Each structure stands twice: as structure tokens, then as C-alpha cells.
C-alpha positions in Angstrom: 28.8 -27.9 19.9 31.3 -25.8 18.3 28.8 -24.6 15.8 25.8 -23.8 18.1 28.6 -22.2 20.1 29.5 -19.6 16.8 25.7 -19.8 15.8 24.1 -16.0 15.7 21.1 -17.8 15.8 21.6 -19.6 19.1 20.8 -18.7 22.4 23.5 -19.5 25.1 21.6 -21.1 28.2 24.5 -22.5 29.7 24.9 -23.2 33.5 27.7 -23.6 36.3 27.2 -27.2 35.9 26.8 -27.6 31.6 27.3 -25.5 28.5 24.1 -25.1 26.4 22.5 -23.4 23.6 19.2 -23.3 21.9 17.6 -23.0 19.0 13.7 -23.2 18.1 13.3 -25.4 21.0 16.4 -27.7 20.7 19.0 -27.8 23.3 22.4 -28.9 22.6 24.1 -29.6 26.1 27.7 -30.8 27.4 27.9 -31.6 30.9 30.7 -31.3 33.0 31.6 -35.3 32.1 32.2 -34.1 28.1 29.0 -35.9 27.6 27.1 -34.0 24.3 23.4 -34.4 24.4 21.0 -32.9 21.4 17.2 -32.5 23.3 13.9 -31.7 22.2 12.2 -29.1 24.5 8.9 -30.2 23.3 8.9 -33.6 23.8 8.8 -34.8 27.7 7.3 -31.9 30.0 9.8 -31.4 32.7 12.9 -33.6 31.5 13.1 -32.8 27.7 13.8 -36.1 25.4 16.8 -36.8 23.6 16.4 -36.7 19.9 15.5 -39.7 17.5 18.9 -41.6 15.9 17.2 -40.4 12.6 17.4 -36.5 13.6 21.0 -37.1 15.2 21.5 -38.8 11.6 20.7 -35.6 10.4 22.6 -33.3 12.8 25.9 -34.9 11.1 24.9 -34.5 7.9 23.8 -31.1 8.0 25.1 -29.3 11.1 23.4 -28.3 14.2 21.3 -24.6 13.0 19.7 -26.8 10.3 19.1 -30.0 12.4 17.2 -27.5 14.7 15.2 -26.3 12.3 14.2 -30.0 11.3 13.0 -31.0 14.5 11.8 -27.5 14.8 9.7 -28.8 11.7 9.0 -32.2 13.0 7.2 -30.3 16.4 5.2 -28.1 14.3 3.8 -30.8 12.0 2.9 -33.4 14.7 1.1 -30.4 16.2 -0.5 -29.3 13.1 -1.8 -32.9 12.9 -3.2 -32.8 15.8 -5.3 -29.8 15.5 -6.6 -31.0 12.1 -7.8 -34.1 13.8 -9.5 -31.8 16.3 -10.9 -29.9 13.7 -12.4 -33.0 11.7 -13.7 -34.0 14.7 -15.2 -31.0 15.7 -16.8 -30.4 11.9 -17.8 -34.4 11.3 -19.0 -35.3 15.6 -19.1 -32.6 18.4 -20.4 -29.4 16.2 -19.1 -26.9 19.3 -18.7 -23.8 17.4 -16.1 -22.4 19.8 -14.3 -25.2 20.0 -13.7 -25.0 16.3 -12.4 -21.6 16.5 -9.8 -22.1 18.4 -8.9 -24.7 16.7 -9.2 -23.1 13.2 -6.7 -20.3 15.2 -4.6 -22.5 16.5 -3.9 -24.2 13.2 -3.1 -20.7 11.9 -1.1 -19.6 14.6 1.1 -23.2 13.5 1.3 -22.4 10.0 2.6 -19.1 10.9 5.1 -20.9 12.8 6.3 -22.8 10.1 6.2 -20.6 7.4 9.1 -18.0 10.0 10.9 -21.2 10.6 11.3 -22.2 6.8 12.1 -18.7 6.4 14.7 -19.1 9.1 15.9 -22.2 6.5 16.4 -20.6 3.6 18.5 -17.7 5.3 20.6 -20.0 7.3 21.5 -22.3 3.8 22.3 -18.6 2.7 24.7 -17.6 4.8 26.3 -21.6 4.5 26.4 -21.2 0.6 28.0 -17.6 1.2 30.4 -18.1 3.6 
């Protein structure tokens, strides 16, 4: 929690009932009972899902900021895989040019997001090396 509080990349989204910070769609939250959870805002709709055990392990090994980057990358890869499947389907089966163009635009958007996250990861790693 302290790493999130100290991070210049985290945004404070605390409420009266919980202290919380967010980076790239990953929320770390501590409630009044001092229970800490890390949630993936991309999963679960209105009620965000807690990250996986493997992702918790990554957080423990690499810290809050890089953990958030890793979860964001997982989210973007998953979305990109879905879009690739849509493109593949449109090209081989449906041949709907509007849907294909839309999927290609979405793919480009996701690739740009992945590039932005990788740049942020590099920036975080460099800042940790010089601390």
C-alpha cells in the first residue's frame, strides 16, 4: 500500500470507507478493517475481480507499479487476441468490410496502448534503478 501511496504514477481514488489507488486499471484498496485487495478494473463489470494468485506473486516480487503494468499488459493481450480472432473470422467467413475495418482500427488502438504501457514500464524500471 505504501508503494502505491508513494508512486507518482498512481492516482488516489480513496473514499470515506477505503483508501485506494489506481494505475492502468489496477486498483489497490484497503478498507476500514485494514483488508488489502488488488482488483482488476477491466474484469468483472460493476464489481471488479481480484487479481490471480500468479499476479499477486508478481506484485510481491516486483512491487506495485510493475505489478500494475503486468496486469494491464495481460488485459491488453487478452483484448488483442479477441480482436485478432474477429479479424480472422471476418476475413475467412463473413467478409463484412465495415466490421473488418472496425476490428483493424481496434487492433491498432490496442497496439498503441501496449506500446504506451511498455514505455511506462521502461520509465518505471529506469526510475527504480536510479533510486
